[in-house]
C-alpha positions in Angstrom: 18.3 37.5 -43.8 19.1 34.7 -46.2 17.1 34.4 -49.4 14.1 32.1 -49.1 13.9 29.6 -52.0 10.3 28.4 -52.5 9.8 24.7 -52.9 7.2 23.4 -55.3 4.9 21.1 -53.3 1.3 20.3 -53.0 -0.5 22.9 -50.9 -2.1 21.3 -47.8 -5.6 21.9 -46.8 -7.0 22.1 -50.4 -10.3 20.7 -49.3 -10.7 23.7 -47.0 -9.8 26.2 -49.7 -6.7 27.5 -47.9 -4.9 30.3 -49.6 -1.2 30.3 -50.4 0.4 33.2 -48.5 4.0 32.4 -49.3 4.3 35.5 -51.4 3.4 37.7 -48.5 6.2 36.3 -46.4 8.6 36.7 -49.3 7.6 40.3 -49.7 7.9 41.0 -46.0 11.3 39.5 -45.8 12.7 41.2 -48.9 16.2 42.6 -48.3 15.3 46.2 -49.0 12.5 46.0 -46.4 14.5 44.2 -43.7 15.1 46.3 -40.6 18.5 45.8 -39.0 18.1 45.7 -35.2 21.0 46.6 -33.0 21.7 44.6 -29.8 19.3 45.5 -26.9 16.8 47.1 -29.3 13.2 46.1 -29.9 10.9 46.6 -32.8 7.3 47.4 -31.8 4.1 47.6 -33.9 0.7 48.9 -33.1 -1.4 46.7 -30.8 1.3 44.1 -30.6 3.3 44.1 -27.4 6.2 42.2 -26.0 3.8 40.2 -23.8 1.9 39.2 -26.9 5.1 38.0 -28.5 6.1 36.0 -25.5 2.6 34.4 -25.2 3.0 33.2 -28.8 6.1 31.1 -27.9 6.0 27.6 -26.6 7.8 27.8 -23.3 9.2 24.3 -23.1 10.0 24.7 -19.4 8.6 21.7 -17.4 7.9 23.9 -14.3 5.8 26.3 -16.3 4.5 24.3 -19.2 2.4 21.6 -17.4 1.7 19.9 -20.6 5.3 19.0 -21.3 6.2 15.6 -19.9 9.8 14.6 -20.3 10.9 11.0 -20.3 12.2 11.1 -16.7 8.7 12.1 -15.5 6.8 9.2 -17.0 5.3 7.0 -14.2 3.3 3.8 -14.2 -0.4 4.2 -13.5 -1.3 4.5 -9.8 -3.5 1.8 -8.3 -4.9 3.0 -5.0 -6.0 -0.5 -4.0 -2.6 -2.0 -4.6 -1.9 -4.1 -1.4 0.8 -2.8 0.9 2.9 -4.1 3.7 2.6 -2.5 7.1 6.1 -1.0 6.9 5.2 0.5 3.5 2.1 2.1 5.1 4.4 3.5 7.8 6.8 4.9 5.2 3.8 6.6 3.4 2.5 8.1 6.6 5.9 9.5 7.6 6.5 11.1 4.3 2.9 12.5 4.3 3.7 14.0 7.7 6.8 15.6 6.3 4.8 17.2 3.5 2.1 18.4 6.0 4.8 20.3 8.0 6.1 21.8 4.7 2.6 23.1 4.2 2.6 24.5 7.7 5.9 26.2 6.8 4.2 28.2 4.0 4.4 26.0 0.9 1.6 25.3 -1.6 -0.7 22.3 -1.0 -0.1 21.4 -4.7 3.6 20.9 -3.9 3.2 19.1 -0.6 0.1 17.4 0.7 -1.6 17.1 -2.6 1.3 15.1 -4.0 0.0 12.2 -1.9 -2.2 10.4 -4.5 -4.4 8.8 -1.9 -5.7 12.3 -1.2 -7.4 12.2 -4.7 -8.7 8.6 -4.3 -10.5 8.8 -0.9 -13.7 7.6 -2.5 -12.0 4.8 -4.4 -10.8 3.2 -1.2 -13.9 3.6 0.8 -14.6 0.2 2.5 -18.3 0.9 2.6 -18.6 0.9 -1.3 -15.9 -1.7 -2.2 -16.9 -5.2 -3.0 -14.5 -7.5 -1.1 -12.6 -9.9 -3.3 -11.3 -12.9 -1.4 -9.3 -14.3 -4.2 -5.6 -14.1 -4.1 -5.6 -12.5 -0.6 -2.1 -12.0 0.8 -2.3 -12.2 4.6 0.8 -10.0 4.9 -0.9 -7.3 2.8 -4.5 -7.1 3.9 -6.6 -4.7 1.9 -7.9 -3.2 5.2 -4.5 -1.6 5.6 -5.5 0.7 2.8 -9.3 0.9 3.1 -9.5 1.3 6.9 -6.1 2.3 8.2 -4.5 4.4 5.4 -7.8 6.0 4.4 -8.5 7.2 8.0 -4.9 8.5 8.3 -5.3 10.5 5.1 -8.6 11.9 6.3 -6.9 13.0 9.5 -4.1 14.6 7.5 -6.6 16.5 5.4 -8.7 17.6 8.4 -5.5 19.0 10.1 -4.9 21.0 6.9 -8.5 22.1 6.9 -8.3 23.4 10.5 -5.0 25.1 9.7 -6.5 26.7 6.6 -9.6 28.0 8.5 -7.4 29.6 11.2 -5.1 31.3 8.7 -8.1 32.5 6.7 -9.2 34.6 9.6 -6.9 37.3 8.3 -4.1 37.3 11.0 -1.6 36.1 8.4 -1.2 37.4 4.8 -2.1 35.1 2.0 0.9 34.4 -0.3 3.3 36.2 2.0 2.9 34.0 5.1 0.9 31.1 3.7 -0.7 29.8 0.5 -4.5 29.4 0.4 -4.8 27.8 -3.0 -6.7 24.4 -2.4 -6.6 23.6 -6.2 -10.3 22.7 -5.9 -9.3 19.6 -3.9 -11.4 18.8 -0.9 -9.9 19.2 2.6 -13.0 17.4 4.0 -14.4 20.8 5.0 -17.9 19.4 5.6 -16.8 16.4 7.6 -16.8 16.9 11.4 -13.5 16.3 13.2 -15.0 13.9 15.7 -16.2 11.7 12.8 -12.6 11.4 11.5 -11.3 10.7 15.0 -13.9 7.9 15.2 -12.6 6.5 11.9 -9.1 6.6 13.3 -10.2 4.8 16.4 -11.8 2.1 14.3 -8.5 1.7 12.4 -6.7 1.2 15.7 -9.2 -1.4 16.8 -8.7 -3.2 13.5 -4.9 -3.1 13.9 -5.0 -4.4 17.4 -7.3 -7.3 16.3 -5.5 -8.1 13.1 -2.8 -10.8 12.7 -0.4 -8.6 10.7 2.5 -7.1 12.5 1.5 -3.4 12.3 2.4 -1.9 15.7 4.2 1.0 14.2 1.2 1.8 12.1 -1.0 1.8 15.2 1.4 4.3 16.9 1.1 6.6 14.0 -2.6 6.4 14.0 -2.6 7.4 17.7 -0.4 10.3 16.9 -2.8 11.4 14.2 -5.7 11.3 16.6 -3.8 13.5 19.1 -2.9 16.0 16.4 -6.5 16.3 15.2 -7.8 16.8 18.7 -5.2 19.5 19.5 -5.9 21.5 16.4 -9.7 21.3 16.9 -9.5 22.5 20.5 -9.6 26.3 21.1 -7.1 27.2 23.9 -9.2 30.1 25.3 -12.4 28.0 25.5 -11.0 24.8 27.0 -7.7 25.6 28.7 -7.0 22.4 30.6 -8.1 20.1 27.8 -5.9 21.9 25.3 -2.8 21.5 27.6 -3.7 17.9 28.3 -4.0 17.1 24.6 -0.7 18.8 23.9 1.1 16.7 26.5 -0.5 13.6 25.0 0.5 14.6 21.5 4.1 15.0 22.6 4.0 11.5 24.2 2.7 9.9 21.1 5.3 11.7 19.0 8.0 10.5 21.3 6.7 6.9 20.8 6.6 7.3 17.0 10.1 8.7 17.0 11.3 5.7 19.0 9.8 3.3 16.4 11.1 4.5 13.0 9.8 3.0 9.8 12.2 1.1 7.6 13.4 2.6 4.3 11.1 1.8 1.4 12.6 -0.4 -1.3 13.0 1.1 -4.8 10.5 -1.3 -6.4 7.9 -0.9 -3.7 4.4 0.2 -4.8 4.6 2.8 -2.0 7.1 4.7 -4.1 4.2 5.5 -6.5 2.0 7.0 -3.8 3.6 10.5 -4.3 3.5 12.4 -7.5 5.5 15.6 -7.4 4.0 16.7 -10.7 0.4 16.4 -9.6 0.0 20.1 -10.3 -0.4 19.4 -14.0 -3.7 17.6 -13.2 -5.0 20.2 -10.7 -7.0 23.4 -11.1 -4.1 25.8 -10.3 -2.1 28.5 -11.9 0.9 27.8 -9.7 4.0 26.6 -11.6 5.2 23.1 -10.7 7.9 23.2 -8.0 9.5 20.1 -6.5 9.5 20.3 -2.7 11.9 17.8 -1.3 10.5 16.6 2.0 12.9 16.9 5.0 14.4 13.8 6.6 12.3 12.1 9.2 14.6 13.4 11.9 14.1 17.0 10.7 10.3 16.3 10.4 10.1 15.3 14.1 12.1 18.4 15.1 9.6 20.6 13.1 6.7 18.8 14.8 8.2 19.3 18.2 8.7 23.0 17.5 5.0 23.2 16.4 3.8 21.6 19.6 6.2 23.8 21.6 4.6 26.8 19.9 1.1 25.6 20.7 2.2 24.9 24.3 3.4 28.5 24.6 0.0 29.7 23.3 -1.6 27.7 26.1 0.7 29.3 28.6 0.1 32.8 27.4 -3.7 32.1 27.5 -3.3 31.8 31.3 -1.8 35.3 31.6 -4.4 38.1 31.9 -1.8 40.8 31.3 -1.5 42.6 28.0 2.0 43.7 28.8 3.1 40.1 29.2 1.9 39.4 25.7 3.8 42.4 24.4 7.0 41.3 26.2 6.9 37.8 24.9 6.4 39.0 21.3 9.3 41.4 21.6 11.6 38.7 23.2 10.9 36.4 20.3 11.7 39.1 17.7 14.8 40.4 19.5 16.7 37.2 19.3 19.6 37.0 16.8 18.3 33.6 15.7 14.6 33.5 16.7 13.1 30.1 16.8 11.1 29.4 13.7 7.3 29.6 14.2 4.7 28.5 11.8 2.0 30.9 10.4 -0.6 28.7 12.2 0.9 29.3 15.6 1.3 33.1 15.0 -2.3 33.3 13.8 -3.6 31.3 16.8 -1.8 33.6 19.1 -3.7 36.5 17.7 -7.1 34.9 17.8 -6.5 33.5 21.3 -5.9 37.0 22.6 -8.8 38.6 20.7 -11.3 36.9 18.5 -13.1 40.0 17.4 -15.6 40.0 20.3 -13.9 39.1 23.6 -10.4 39.3 24.9 -9.0 35.9 26.0 -12.6 34.6 25.3 -13.9 36.2 28.5 -13.1 39.9 28.9 -14.8 42.9 27.5 -13.3 46.0 26.1 -13.8 47.8 29.5 -11.5 45.2 31.1 -8.8 45.9 28.5 -8.8 49.6 28.9 -8.5 49.2 32.7 -5.6 46.8 32.3 -3.9 49.1 29.8 -3.7 52.0 32.3 -3.1 49.8 35.3 -0.1 48.0 33.7 1.3 51.2 32.3 0.9 53.7 35.2 -0.4 51.6 38.0 -3.9 53.2 38.1 -7.1 51.8 36.5 -8.9 53.8 33.9 -12.1 54.0 36.0 -10.2 55.6 38.8 -8.6 58.1 36.4 -11.9 58.9 34.9 -13.4 59.6 38.4 -10.5 61.9 39.3 -10.8 63.8 36.1 -14.6 64.2 36.3 -14.3 65.7 39.8 -11.7 68.3 38.6 -13.0 68.9 35.1 -13.1 72.6 34.2 -14.2 72.4 30.6 -17.4 71.2 28.9 -18.4 67.7 27.5 -15.9 65.7 29.5 -17.5 62.5 28.4 -16.8 63.3 24.8 -13.0 63.2 25.4 -13.3 59.9 27.3 -15.3 58.3 24.5 -12.7 59.4 22.0 -9.9 57.9 24.1 -11.8 54.6 24.4 -12.5 54.4 20.7 -8.8 55.0 20.0 -7.7 52.3 22.3 -10.3 49.9 20.9 -8.8 50.4 17.4 -5.4 49.7 19.0 -6.1 46.0 19.9 -3.4 44.5 17.7 -2.2 47.4 15.6 1.2 49.0 16.1 0.2 52.2 14.4 2.1 55.3 15.5 -0.7 57.6 14.4 -3.2 55.8 16.6 -0.9 56.1 19.6 -0.4 59.9 18.9 -4.2 60.2 18.6 -4.5 58.8 22.1 -1.7 61.0 23.3 -3.4 64.1 21.9 -6.7 63.2 23.6 -5.1 62.5 26.9 -3.2 65.8 26.6 -6.5 67.7 26.1 -8.0 65.9 29.1 -5.1 66.9 31.2 -5.3 70.5 30.0 -9.0 70.7 30.8 -8.5 69.3 34.3 -7.9 71.5 37.4 -4.5 70.4 38.6 -4.2 73.1 41.3 -3.1 71.6 44.6 -2.1 68.2 43.2 1.5 67.1 43.8 3.9 67.1 40.8 4.0 63.3 40.9 0.2 62.9 40.7 -1.0 60.7 37.8 -3.2 63.5 36.3 0.0 65.5 35.7 1.5 62.8 33.6 -1.6 61.2 32.0 -0.4 61.7 28.3 2.8 59.8 29.1 0.8 56.5 29.3 0.3 56.6 25.5 3.7 58.2 24.8 5.5 55.2 26.4 3.9 52.8 24.0 4.4 55.0 21.0 8.1 55.5 21.8 8.6 51.8 22.1 7.0 51.3 18.7 9.3 53.9 17.1 12.4 52.2 18.7 11.1 48.9 17.3 10.8 50.4 13.8 14.3 51.8 13.8 15.9 48.6 15.1 14.0 46.4 12.7 15.8 48.2 9.9 19.1 46.6 11.2 17.5 43.2 11.8 16.1 43.1 8.2 19.3 44.7 6.8 17.5 47.6 5.2 20.0 50.4 5.9 22.7 51.3 3.5 26.1 52.0 5.2 25.5 55.8 5.1 22.2 55.5 6.9 23.4 53.5 9.9 24.8 56.4 11.9 21.6 58.4 11.7 19.6 55.4 12.7 21.7 54.9 15.9 21.6 58.6 16.7 17.8 58.7 16.2 17.3 55.6 18.3 19.3 57.2 21.1 17.1 60.3 20.9 13.9 58.2 21.1 15.2 56.3 24.1 16.1 59.6 25.8 12.5 60.7 25.5 11.4 57.3 26.8 13.6 57.5 29.8 12.3 61.0 30.6 8.7 59.6 30.6 9.7 56.7 32.9 11.4 59.2 35.3 8.2 61.2 35.5 6.0 58.2 36.0 8.1 56.2 38.5 7.1 58.3 41.5 3.4 57.8 40.6 3.4 54.0 40.9 3.5 52.0 44.1 6.9 50.9 45.2 7.4 47.1 45.0 4.5 46.6 42.6 4.8 44.8 39.3 4.5 48.1 37.5 7.2 49.6 39.6 9.6 46.7 39.0 8.9 46.8 35.3 9.7 50.5 35.2 13.0 49.9 37.1 14.0 47.2 34.6 13.1 49.4 31.6 15.1 52.4 33.0 18.3 50.2 33.4 17.7 48.3 30.1 17.0 51.4 28.0 20.0 53.3 29.5 22.3 50.5 28.5 20.7 50.4 25.1 21.1 54.1 24.7 24.8 53.9 25.5 25.3 51.2 22.9 23.4 53.3 20.3 25.6 56.3 21.1 28.8 54.2 20.7 27.5 52.8 17.4 26.6 56.2 16.2 30.1 57.6 16.8 32.0 54.7 15.2 29.7 54.5 12.1 29.7 58.3 11.6 32.5 58.2 9.0 30.3 56.1 6.8 27.8 58.9 6.6 27.4 60.8 3.3 27.0 64.6 3.8 26.0 65.1 0.2 22.7 66.9 0.8 21.2 66.1 -2.6 21.7 62.4 -1.8 21.0 62.4 1.9 17.8 64.3 2.0 15.7 62.1 -0.4 17.0 59.0 1.3 16.1 60.3 4.7 12.5 61.1 3.7 12.1 57.9 1.9 13.3 55.8 4.9 11.3 57.7 7.5 8.2 58.4 5.5 6.1 56.9 8.2 6.9 59.9 10.4 5.6 62.5 8.0 2.1 61.4 7.2 -0.5 64.0 6.5 -2.8 62.5 9.2 -0.6 64.2 11.9 -1.9 67.6 10.8 -5.4 67.0 12.2 -4.1 66.9 15.8 -3.5 69.9 18.0 -0.3 68.5 19.5 3.0 68.0 17.7 4.3 64.3 17.6 7.1 63.6 20.0 10.5 62.3 19.0 10.1 62.8 15.2 13.3 62.2 13.2 15.0 65.5 12.5 17.8 65.5 9.9 18.9 69.0 10.7 19.5 68.2 14.3 21.6 65.2 13.3 23.7 67.4 11.0 24.1 69.9 13.8 25.3 67.1 16.1 27.8 65.9 13.5 29.1 69.4 13.0 29.7 69.8 16.7 31.6 66.5 16.8 33.8 67.6 13.9 34.5 71.0 15.6 35.3 69.6 19.0 37.1 66.4 18.2 36.2 62.8 18.1 34.5 61.4 21.2 35.7 58.1 22.7 33.2 55.4 21.7 34.5 52.8 24.2 33.3 54.7 27.2 29.5 54.3 26.6 30.3 50.6 25.8 31.8 50.2 29.3 28.8 52.0 30.8 26.4 49.7 29.0 28.3 46.6 30.2 28.3 47.9 33.8 24.6 48.5 33.8 23.7 45.1 32.2 26.0 43.2 34.6 24.3 44.9 37.6 20.9 44.1 36.1 21.8 40.4 35.9 23.3 40.3 39.4 20.3 42.1 40.9 17.9 39.6 39.3 15.5 42.5 38.6 14.3 41.2 35.2 10.8 40.2 36.2 8.2 42.9 36.2 5.5 41.7 33.7 7.8 39.1 32.1 6.5 36.3 34.4 7.5 32.9 33.1 9.6 34.5 30.4 12.1 36.1 32.8 14.8 33.6 31.7 14.4 34.8 28.1 15.0 38.3 29.3 18.2 37.2 31.0 19.3 35.7 27.6 18.5 39.0 25.9 20.8 40.8 28.4 23.5 38.1 28.0 23.4 38.7 24.2 23.9 42.4 24.8 26.8 41.7 27.2 28.4 39.7 24.4 28.1 42.8 22.2 29.7 44.9 24.9 32.6 42.4 25.1 33.1 42.5 21.4 33.0 46.3 21.1 35.4 46.7 23.9 38.1 46.9 21.2 36.8 50.2 20.0 39.1 53.2 20.3 39.7 54.4 23.8 41.4 57.7 22.9 40.8 60.5 20.5 44.0 59.6 18.7 42.9 56.0 18.2 39.6 57.2 16.9 41.3 59.2 14.1 43.0 55.9 13.0 39.9 53.8 13.3 38.7 52.1 10.2 34.8 51.9 10.1 35.0 49.1 7.6 36.1 46.9 10.5 32.5 47.0 11.7 30.3 44.1 10.6 26.5 44.0 10.8 25.3 40.4 11.0 21.8 39.7 12.2 22.8 36.2 13.1 25.3 37.6 15.6 23.1 40.4 16.9 20.0 41.9 15.3 20.9 45.5 16.2 24.5 46.2 16.8 27.7 45.6 14.9 30.8 43.6 15.8 34.5 44.2 15.2 35.9 42.0 12.5 39.4 43.0 13.5 39.1 44.0 17.2 41.5 46.7 18.1 43.0 45.8 21.5 42.1 48.1 24.3 44.8 49.1 26.8 43.1 47.1 29.5 43.6 43.6 27.9 42.3 41.1 25.4 38.8 41.3 23.9 36.5 38.5 24.8 34.3 37.6 21.8 32.3 35.0 23.8 32.7 32.4 21.2 31.6 34.6 18.3 33.4 33.5 15.1 34.8 36.6 13.4 34.3 37.0 9.7 37.0 38.2 7.3 37.1 42.1 7.0 36.1 43.9 3.9 38.9 45.1 1.7 
């Protein structure tokens, strides 16, 4: 440290009796007391942490230091009563709509809707409290465009945000993860009824129709705002037909607005001052300032169409009194390589439409749900099963077991919890063991009662394993085990279906669904087997490295809660069995991975040709066909895998590419090795460069 030379000057603050502490600093910085710090070292003192040191610094970062205003951020004062042209009002409404959809996408209100300054001046532009000034009135810029039209549109915007906030606050979505609940202490008109705002919007339309200014585009946007407010304030399960009617009306108004775009706003227009991206520095929020650039008006309309399409699908699902159909639709959406984006609002509304905490689909009790569960799974209602068991019961307290099963199913409304499914499986197993099965045919439902719960649990396990590929969680040495384990789970699933198929009525929806599942899962198992074989060389057999990774990845399968049950969980991940399988492969030579790929393609092709993709899919059968077509593309791409043991020895596993945008579960060949039968068909998939 350089020597500090004191400068003789008058000590400030003499009137406050300040003490000169220069000598203390000089003593502390003396050369003999200076501590030389090496790079990457820190010097700590008692009760003074690094956080304390950082807090003492002035950040100087505009996004975090809201008090710092750089020259580029200086703005003229905003006048909410500044007259506007109709096209300027249109431009403001379009940009406000873009910000509203950004809020629906999960952004903060402080970065989107609240940047519209009219949101903070609702009272200042209230026509009921303003004194009309007739001097210097510009007929092209009537003040009513602000006090009546723009004000009601902003109220409609805030009410839509309020209705969204209320739905998301129910708990179906996670705050911060799926959406942002921080209102920054700015009113979303929570206490104002929706019908009152709609009345104000109607009044604005009447004024526009009677006014002399050319504001047809503004009137169309007001109509669209009314339709959006009505849609979001209507509960699908309570007013089915009105909800669908309003959705169609909203789409018509959106189409009209899209056909009448607003002109670009001139740089010097007062409308440019209507949005302040740095409004966060004036709000009660701890959120750092972030500039959210609104999408183009074309992208805004696309987002709004997707939102309305999502709401329309909610309305369609509400008409399906089938819990399996809801499960299938959810899976089909998540199984797509590029699933259509859905807003948190739509996902939350789906949950509350199905179950609002009291009734299912706003009309059915829990007893209906438990009957539907067994009927859609094994083709027999719960009441019939209960009667059969009661007649043949050979134990004591039969009702106790049934109440346990009912409570377990009640907890399972919207939770995919493997422990809960095993709890139900364990109870049904005890019910079966305490029932006199003598004289019943092997295919009787009472012989296979526990399989009803096992089917759903195995499906959930498969989903957990495949989701690891979709979210790119697996390291390269983990992939082979994941495919092997998925194949084992599917094998157990197929065994359950084979046992239950003779139980259900031939030709019923349950029977058709089981036939589809048998074919689909067999093809899926074949692809898993092929993927396991070709990714096996990527596996690390270092036990000290593999074992901790295994238990960390599959910790959900080894919870202590399983120890309270009398039965052992089915299809648990077993590392020692995987090692034994790998050792068998190494001893007996490499299997040919292309054979299961050909088998999968044959099954999937027959499935498409037979048109047996219905079952419980209903209106979503076409999406199921698309799922099969995607898997057929995988088969075509993997047709270049080795077809002989010799080719397998020369195969480079680094040619495998896992890209969720191509397929969420299975790899592709970056450099397809040509099979003897001919050229590989990639079905338009653009191959990426191989890794070195």
